[in-house]
C-alpha positions as CSV (number, residue, x, y, z in Angstrom):
1,X,-2.9,-3.3,-45.6
2,X,-1.6,0.1,-44.6
3,X,-3.3,3.3,-43.6
4,X,-3.2,5.6,-46.6
5,X,-1.9,8.4,-44.4
6,X,1.1,6.3,-43.6
7,X,2.0,5.4,-47.2
8,X,5.0,7.1,-48.8
9,X,7.0,6.0,-51.9
10,X,10.7,5.8,-51.1
11,X,11.7,5.5,-54.8
12,X,10.4,4.4,-58.1
13,X,7.0,6.2,-58.1
14,X,7.7,7.7,-61.5
15,X,7.8,4.1,-63.0
16,X,4.2,3.5,-61.9
17,X,1.4,3.7,-64.4
18,X,-2.3,3.5,-63.5
19,X,-5.6,3.0,-65.3
20,X,-9.1,3.4,-64.1
21,X,-12.0,1.0,-65.1
22,X,-15.5,2.4,-65.8
23,X,-16.5,1.2,-62.3
24,X,-14.0,3.6,-60.7
25,X,-11.6,0.8,-59.7
26,X,-8.0,2.0,-60.2
27,X,-5.1,-0.4,-60.9
28,X,-1.4,0.4,-60.8
29,X,1.6,-1.4,-62.3
30,X,5.3,-1.0,-63.1
31,X,5.9,0.5,-66.5
32,X,9.1,-1.6,-66.9
33,X,8.0,-5.1,-65.9
34,X,4.2,-5.0,-65.6
35,X,4.2,-6.1,-61.9
36,X,1.2,-4.9,-59.9
37,X,2.0,-2.2,-57.4
38,X,0.2,-0.5,-54.5
39,X,-2.4,1.9,-55.5
40,X,-2.7,4.5,-52.7
41,X,-5.7,6.8,-52.8
42,X,-6.9,9.7,-50.7
43,X,-10.5,8.4,-50.7
44,X,-9.7,5.1,-49.0
45,X,-8.5,4.8,-45.5
46,X,-6.7,1.5,-46.1
47,X,-4.6,0.4,-49.1
48,X,-3.7,-3.2,-50.0
49,X,-0.4,-4.2,-51.4
50,X,0.5,-7.1,-53.7
51,X,2.5,-9.6,-51.7
52,X,5.2,-9.5,-54.4
53,X,6.1,-6.0,-53.3
54,X,7.2,-7.1,-49.9
55,X,10.9,-7.7,-49.1
56,X,10.4,-9.3,-45.7
57,X,7.7,-11.1,-43.6
58,X,5.1,-8.4,-42.9
59,X,4.6,-9.7,-39.4
60,X,0.9,-10.2,-39.9
61,X,-1.3,-13.1,-41.0
62,X,-4.5,-13.5,-42.9
63,X,-7.7,-12.6,-41.1
64,X,-10.3,-13.4,-43.8
65,X,-10.8,-14.5,-47.4
66,X,-12.4,-12.1,-49.9
67,X,-14.2,-12.7,-53.2
68,X,-14.7,-16.4,-52.4
69,X,-18.0,-16.1,-54.4
70,X,-15.9,-16.0,-57.6
71,X,-12.9,-18.2,-56.7
72,X,-11.9,-21.0,-59.1
73,X,-13.9,-24.2,-58.4
74,X,-10.7,-26.2,-58.0
75,X,-9.3,-23.9,-55.4
76,X,-9.9,-25.2,-51.9
77,X,-9.7,-23.0,-48.8
78,X,-8.4,-25.2,-46.1
79,X,-8.7,-23.0,-43.0
80,X,-11.5,-21.7,-40.8
81,X,-11.0,-18.0,-41.4
82,X,-14.1,-15.9,-42.2
83,X,-15.1,-15.9,-45.9
84,X,-16.7,-13.0,-47.7
85,X,-18.4,-13.6,-51.1
86,X,-17.2,-10.1,-52.3
87,X,-15.5,-7.3,-50.4
88,X,-14.8,-7.7,-46.7
89,X,-16.2,-5.2,-44.2
90,X,-14.3,-1.9,-44.2
91,X,-11.9,-1.5,-41.3
92,X,-10.4,1.7,-40.0
93,X,-6.6,1.9,-40.0
């Protein structure tokens, strides 16, 4: 995650398309390949980034699991990190 105020596109921002669901959730993706991309917003303090967007080790590790209430029944979580059935508590950043 990254504080929204610290997020800046270095290049490629014109290749990003977005769509908004009726719920208000906004998703962004690359117009060329369809890969998910970061979706920075002013309203949120933190923004998440698809792991495929990272070039290097981000230097951080998981701190919890989210949406475990709807995970696939065959997917087994094998660590002792906190689990949240839906969204995790909002953190400042």
